[in-house]
C-alpha positions as CSV (number, residue, x, y, z in Angstrom):
1,M,-19.8,-27.8,-46.5
2,N,-18.4,-30.5,-44.3
3,F,-20.4,-33.5,-43.4
4,G,-19.2,-33.5,-39.8
5,V,-17.7,-37.0,-40.0
6,T,-16.0,-37.9,-36.7
7,T,-12.9,-39.9,-36.1
8,I,-11.8,-41.3,-32.7
9,T,-8.1,-41.8,-32.1
10,P,-7.1,-43.9,-29.1
11,A,-4.3,-41.4,-28.0
12,T,-6.2,-38.2,-28.0
13,K,-9.9,-39.1,-28.1
14,T,-10.5,-36.1,-30.2
15,M,-13.0,-35.7,-33.0
16,T,-12.0,-34.3,-36.5
17,A,-14.1,-33.8,-39.6
18,K,-13.5,-35.2,-43.1
19,S,-13.8,-32.7,-45.9
20,D,-15.9,-33.2,-49.1
21,K,-12.6,-34.0,-51.0
22,D,-11.8,-36.7,-48.4
23,I,-15.2,-38.3,-48.8
24,L,-14.9,-38.2,-52.6
25,A,-11.4,-39.6,-52.7
26,N,-12.2,-42.5,-50.3
27,S,-15.7,-43.5,-51.2
28,M,-17.1,-45.8,-53.9
29,Y,-18.4,-44.1,-57.1
30,E,-20.8,-44.9,-59.8
31,D,-18.6,-46.7,-62.3
32,D,-16.8,-48.7,-59.6
33,P,-19.3,-49.4,-56.8
34,N,-16.8,-51.6,-54.9
35,G,-14.3,-48.7,-54.8
36,N,-11.3,-50.6,-56.2
37,S,-9.8,-47.6,-58.1
38,A,-9.3,-44.0,-57.2
39,P,-11.7,-41.3,-58.6
40,A,-10.2,-39.1,-61.2
41,T,-9.1,-35.6,-60.0
42,T,-11.2,-32.8,-61.4
43,K,-9.7,-30.0,-63.4
44,D,-10.5,-27.5,-60.6
45,Q,-8.7,-29.7,-58.1
46,E,-5.7,-30.0,-60.4
47,S,-5.4,-26.3,-61.0
48,D,-5.1,-25.8,-57.2
49,K,-2.0,-28.0,-57.0
50,P,1.6,-27.1,-57.7
51,E,3.2,-28.8,-60.8
52,E,5.4,-30.9,-58.6
53,V,2.5,-32.2,-56.5
54,L,0.6,-33.1,-59.7
55,K,3.4,-35.2,-61.0
56,V,3.7,-37.1,-57.8
57,T,0.0,-37.6,-57.4
58,T,-0.4,-38.7,-61.0
59,G,2.3,-41.3,-60.6
60,A,0.9,-42.5,-57.4
61,T,-2.6,-42.8,-58.9
62,S,-1.3,-44.8,-61.8
63,A,0.6,-47.2,-59.6
64,S,-2.5,-47.5,-57.3
65,N,-4.7,-48.3,-60.3
66,T,-2.3,-50.9,-61.5
67,A,-2.1,-52.5,-58.0
68,T,-5.9,-52.6,-57.6
69,T,-6.3,-54.2,-61.0
70,T,-4.4,-57.2,-59.8
71,S,-5.4,-57.2,-56.2
72,P,-8.8,-55.5,-55.5
73,R,-9.2,-53.9,-52.1
74,W,-12.9,-54.9,-51.9
75,G,-15.4,-57.1,-53.7
76,P,-16.2,-60.8,-54.1
77,Q,-12.5,-61.7,-54.5
78,N,-11.7,-60.4,-50.9
79,K,-10.8,-63.3,-48.6
80,G,-12.8,-61.9,-45.7
81,A,-15.9,-61.4,-47.9
82,Q,-15.7,-64.9,-49.2
83,E,-15.3,-66.4,-45.6
84,L,-18.3,-64.3,-44.4
85,A,-20.5,-65.3,-47.3
86,S,-19.8,-69.0,-46.7
87,L,-21.3,-68.6,-43.2
88,Y,-24.8,-68.1,-44.7
89,S,-26.5,-71.3,-43.5
90,P,-29.6,-73.3,-44.5
91,G,-31.1,-72.6,-41.1
92,K,-30.8,-68.9,-41.6
93,R,-32.4,-69.2,-45.0
94,A,-35.4,-71.0,-43.5
95,Q,-35.8,-68.3,-40.9
96,E,-35.8,-65.6,-43.6
97,I,-38.3,-67.4,-45.8
98,I,-40.8,-67.8,-42.9
99,C,-40.3,-64.1,-41.9
100,V,-40.8,-62.7,-45.4
101,Y,-44.0,-64.6,-46.1
102,T,-45.5,-64.0,-42.7
103,C,-44.7,-60.3,-42.8
104,I,-46.1,-59.9,-46.4
105,G,-49.3,-61.6,-45.2
106,L,-49.6,-59.2,-42.2
107,M,-48.9,-56.2,-44.5
108,I,-51.8,-57.2,-46.8
109,I,-54.2,-57.8,-43.9
110,N,-53.4,-54.4,-42.3
111,L,-53.6,-52.5,-45.6
112,V,-57.1,-53.9,-46.2
113,L,-58.2,-53.0,-42.7
114,I,-56.8,-49.5,-43.0
115,V,-58.5,-48.9,-46.4
116,R,-61.8,-50.2,-45.0
117,H,-61.7,-47.7,-42.1
118,L,-60.3,-44.7,-44.0
119,R,-62.4,-41.6,-43.8
120,L,-61.9,-38.4,-45.8
121,E,-61.7,-36.2,-42.6
122,R,-58.8,-38.4,-41.3
123,I,-56.5,-38.1,-44.4
124,S,-54.5,-35.0,-43.2
125,A,-53.9,-36.5,-39.8
126,A,-53.0,-39.8,-41.3
127,F,-50.6,-38.2,-43.7
128,L,-48.7,-36.3,-40.9
129,S,-48.6,-39.4,-38.7
130,A,-47.3,-41.5,-41.6
131,L,-44.6,-39.0,-42.2
132,C,-43.6,-39.2,-38.6
133,G,-43.6,-43.0,-39.0
134,I,-41.2,-42.8,-41.9
135,I,-38.8,-40.5,-39.9
136,T,-38.9,-43.0,-37.0
137,A,-38.1,-45.8,-39.4
138,D,-35.1,-43.8,-40.7
139,F,-33.8,-43.2,-37.2
140,A,-34.3,-46.9,-36.3
141,S,-32.4,-48.0,-39.4
142,G,-29.5,-45.7,-38.3
143,L,-29.6,-47.0,-34.7
144,V,-29.5,-50.7,-35.7
145,H,-26.9,-50.0,-38.5
146,W,-24.6,-48.1,-36.1
147,A,-24.9,-50.7,-33.4
148,A,-24.2,-53.6,-35.8
149,D,-21.4,-51.9,-37.6
150,T,-19.7,-50.6,-34.5
151,W,-20.1,-53.2,-31.8
152,G,-20.1,-57.0,-31.4
153,S,-18.4,-59.7,-33.3
154,V,-19.2,-62.4,-35.8
155,E,-18.2,-64.9,-33.1
156,S,-20.8,-63.5,-30.7
157,P,-23.3,-66.2,-29.7
158,M,-26.6,-66.2,-31.6
159,I,-26.4,-62.8,-33.1
160,G,-22.9,-63.0,-34.6
161,K,-23.3,-65.3,-37.6
162,N,-27.0,-64.7,-37.9
163,F,-27.2,-60.9,-37.8
164,L,-23.8,-59.2,-37.6
165,R,-22.2,-61.3,-40.4
166,P,-24.0,-59.5,-43.3
167,F,-22.8,-56.1,-42.0
168,R,-19.2,-57.2,-42.0
169,E,-19.5,-58.8,-45.4
170,H,-21.2,-55.6,-46.8
171,H,-18.2,-53.4,-45.9
172,L,-15.8,-55.9,-47.6
173,D,-18.0,-56.4,-50.7
174,P,-20.4,-53.5,-50.9
175,T,-22.2,-54.8,-54.0
176,S,-22.7,-58.3,-52.5
177,I,-26.2,-57.1,-51.5
178,T,-27.1,-56.7,-55.2
179,R,-26.4,-60.4,-55.7
180,H,-28.7,-61.4,-52.9
181,D,-32.3,-62.4,-53.8
182,F,-35.4,-60.9,-52.2
183,I,-35.4,-63.4,-49.3
184,E,-31.8,-62.9,-48.3
185,T,-32.0,-59.2,-48.7
186,N,-35.1,-58.6,-46.6
187,G,-35.5,-61.6,-44.2
188,D,-34.2,-59.9,-41.1
189,N,-36.0,-56.6,-41.6
190,F,-39.3,-58.4,-42.3
191,M,-38.8,-60.3,-39.1
192,V,-38.8,-57.0,-37.2
193,G,-42.1,-56.0,-38.8
194,I,-43.9,-59.1,-37.8
195,P,-44.7,-58.4,-34.1
196,I,-45.6,-54.7,-34.8
197,L,-47.9,-55.6,-37.7
198,G,-49.3,-58.5,-35.7
199,Y,-50.2,-56.2,-32.9
200,L,-51.8,-53.7,-35.3
201,A,-54.0,-56.4,-36.8
202,H,-55.0,-57.5,-33.3
203,F,-55.8,-53.9,-32.5
204,F,-58.3,-53.8,-35.4
205,Y,-59.8,-57.0,-34.2
206,I,-60.4,-56.0,-30.5
207,R,-61.4,-52.3,-31.1
208,S,-64.8,-50.9,-32.1
209,P,-65.1,-48.7,-35.3
210,S,-65.3,-45.5,-33.3
211,E,-62.2,-46.4,-31.3
212,I,-60.3,-47.2,-34.6
213,Q,-61.3,-43.7,-35.9
214,Q,-60.1,-42.1,-32.7
215,H,-56.7,-43.8,-33.0
216,F,-56.4,-43.6,-36.8
217,G,-53.4,-41.3,-36.8
218,W,-51.6,-43.6,-34.5
219,I,-52.5,-46.6,-36.8
220,A,-51.1,-44.7,-39.8
221,Y,-47.9,-44.0,-37.9
222,V,-47.3,-47.6,-36.8
223,F,-48.2,-49.0,-40.3
224,L,-45.9,-46.7,-42.3
225,C,-43.1,-47.1,-39.8
226,S,-43.4,-50.9,-40.0
227,I,-43.5,-50.8,-43.9
228,F,-40.4,-48.6,-44.1
229,V,-38.6,-50.7,-41.5
230,A,-39.4,-53.8,-43.4
231,M,-38.3,-52.3,-46.7
232,T,-35.1,-50.7,-45.4
233,N,-32.7,-53.3,-46.7
234,Q,-34.4,-53.4,-50.1
235,I,-34.0,-49.6,-50.3
236,H,-30.4,-50.1,-49.2
237,K,-29.9,-52.6,-52.0
238,W,-31.2,-50.1,-54.5
239,S,-28.7,-47.6,-53.3
240,H,-26.0,-50.0,-54.4
241,T,-27.6,-50.9,-57.7
242,Y,-26.2,-48.8,-60.5
243,W,-27.7,-50.6,-63.5
244,G,-31.2,-51.7,-64.4
245,L,-33.2,-50.0,-61.7
246,P,-36.9,-49.3,-62.5
247,R,-37.7,-45.7,-63.4
248,W,-40.0,-45.3,-60.4
249,V,-37.1,-46.3,-58.0
250,L,-34.8,-43.8,-59.7
251,L,-37.5,-41.1,-59.3
252,L,-37.9,-41.8,-55.6
253,Q,-34.1,-41.7,-55.2
254,S,-33.8,-38.4,-57.1
255,C,-36.5,-36.9,-55.0
256,H,-34.8,-38.2,-51.9
257,I,-38.0,-40.0,-50.8
258,I,-35.8,-43.1,-50.4
259,L,-32.1,-43.4,-49.8
260,P,-30.2,-42.0,-52.9
261,R,-27.1,-43.7,-54.3
262,K,-24.8,-40.7,-54.1
263,H,-26.0,-40.0,-50.5
264,H,-25.2,-43.5,-49.3
265,R,-21.7,-43.6,-50.7
266,I,-20.7,-41.2,-47.9
267,H,-21.1,-44.1,-45.4
268,H,-18.7,-46.2,-47.5
269,V,-15.7,-44.2,-46.5
270,A,-13.4,-46.4,-44.3
271,P,-13.8,-46.8,-41.3
272,H,-17.6,-46.5,-42.0
273,E,-18.3,-44.2,-39.1
274,T,-21.0,-41.9,-40.5
275,Y,-24.3,-41.6,-42.3
276,F,-25.8,-44.8,-40.8
277,C,-29.5,-44.0,-41.6
278,I,-30.4,-46.0,-44.7
279,T,-34.2,-45.9,-45.1
280,T,-34.5,-42.3,-46.4
281,G,-31.3,-40.8,-45.2
282,W,-33.1,-37.7,-44.0
283,L,-31.6,-37.8,-40.5
284,N,-28.0,-38.4,-41.5
285,W,-26.9,-34.7,-41.9
286,P,-28.6,-33.4,-38.7
287,L,-27.3,-36.4,-36.6
288,E,-23.7,-35.7,-37.9
289,R,-24.0,-32.0,-37.1
290,I,-24.7,-32.8,-33.5
291,R,-22.1,-35.6,-33.5
292,F,-24.8,-38.0,-32.3
293,W,-23.1,-41.3,-33.1
294,S,-19.5,-40.3,-32.2
295,T,-20.6,-38.9,-28.8
296,F,-22.2,-42.3,-27.9
297,E,-19.1,-44.1,-29.1
298,L,-16.9,-42.0,-26.8
299,I,-19.2,-42.6,-23.8
300,I,-19.4,-46.4,-24.4
301,E,-15.6,-46.7,-25.0
302,H,-15.0,-44.7,-21.8
303,F,-17.1,-46.9,-19.6
304,T,-16.5,-50.3,-21.2
305,G,-13.1,-50.1,-22.9
306,L,-14.6,-51.5,-26.1
307,K,-13.2,-50.1,-29.3
308,P,-15.7,-48.9,-32.0
309,R,-15.6,-51.1,-35.2
310,D,-12.8,-53.3,-33.8
311,D,-14.3,-56.5,-35.3
312,D,-15.1,-54.6,-38.6
313,M,-11.4,-53.6,-38.9
314,K,-10.3,-57.1,-38.1
315,W,-12.2,-58.5,-41.1
316,A,-11.0,-55.6,-43.3
317,K,-7.4,-56.8,-42.9
318,K,-8.2,-60.1,-44.6
319,L,-7.4,-58.8,-48.1
320,T,-5.8,-61.8,-49.6
């Protein structure tokens, strides 16, 4: 099975697909989340190669491992990652603190109001609506992730250092997110949830009980969508955490209720052009099958002349 990963070349503007072996060979794996050494070749893969190729490949892999030991491709030692991390400012920290505490307060208020108005006959409709809300959150995570990874620059006014910087840092040091505390990890996503949850709380205040029951499916949709949007980066952080996760998180990952670790590694194949949905990851495969992201990239590049991931590649070159 191919994952339908697309690559845009300036000369031809054609789209090609990476194979499963390409993804495995170029992505991070469990005992080296920063991807600084090459995965070992399986016995099945070795049996398919001629003896001469095996000798060359083995020698190249050995040399590559020696080189990456002294000069890692990615991780906290990367010059670009260090520069990007240094741009995290006290003002940004203050914004994140305010957003996290405000959003948590609104989550609690809305949860209490939902429980108060919950009726047995509304449970099935509420469940289906909540499921749709989770799917919407997954698509929203992919849309924002794709836009931030693909377009814009760290030098862009307002959004550059405040919102695009973490995306550039993450590709240079994938496990940096595991060293961020709860505030830094979730501040921006919780900010997105504030106006939605604020509106929902206001809806409870201005509507009668009968009107609330009439719109209870919509309420469940908005609430679960907001919760999963707010928790997206925490879920993303868990997908990069390979040690010490609570059992309930591992269970949710293994059931693919939230983004699994092995699923997300597919995104971390340079140039990071696929599998952008990071809440549950449910939509990644179908969106790749229809070439959703690459088609929009071709259209935008055609009409604007902008190159996808141009800024991301610029930072990736700062290896020393």
